[in-house]
N, C-alpha and C positions, 0 to 999 in steps of 0.2 A: 441440605445443600452442601456442596463442597466448600463454599466460602466460609461457612460456619466452622468447619473443622480446621481450615487453614488459618482463620482468624484466631481460633483458640490456641493452635500450635504456636503462632507468632507471639501471642500474649504470654503464653507459658514460657517461651524462650526468653522473652524480655524479663519476666519475673526471675528466671534463673540468673540472668546477667546482673540484675539489680541485687539479688541476694548473694551472689558470689562476690560482689564488691562490698558486702557487709552492710548494705542498706536494706530498707524495706518500705513498702507502700501498703496502704489499706487495700483489702480485697476488692472493694468497690472501684478503685482506680484501674485495676486489671480488667474488670468487667467493662468499664468505659472504654478502655483501650481496645478490647475485643470488638466492641460495637463500632468504634472508629475504623478499625481495620476492615471489618465486614462492609461498612459503607463504602470505603475506598475500592474494595474488590467488586462490589455491586456496580459502582459507577463505571469502573473500567469495563466490566462485562456489558453493561448497557451501551456504552460508547462503541464497543466492538460490534455488538448486534446491530446498532444503527448503521454502521459502515457497511455491513453485509446487506442490510435491507436496501440501502441506497444503491449498491451494486446490482442487486436483483431487480430493482425498479428500472435501472438503466438498461439492463439486459432485456427486460420485458419490452421497453420502448423500442430498442433496436430490433427485436424480433418482429414486433408489430409493424414497424416501419418497413422492414424487409418484406414482410408478407404483403403489405399494401402496395409497395412499388413493383412487386412481381406480378400483381394481378392485372 
């Protein structure tokens, strides 16, 4: 999925920033950061999908109401 690639790129960029400042962190911390970023991206995607689903449900109710009132 795209979230995995984006999360990895963000974690890699953070690593670059840390290392350019002369610091370092264990590799495991960057792996955890990637997972945290992925989780955030997944949560945002799910929230967006839920909003679309609610809009579709609303549109379906409207269409059904229109059909029923025209009959």
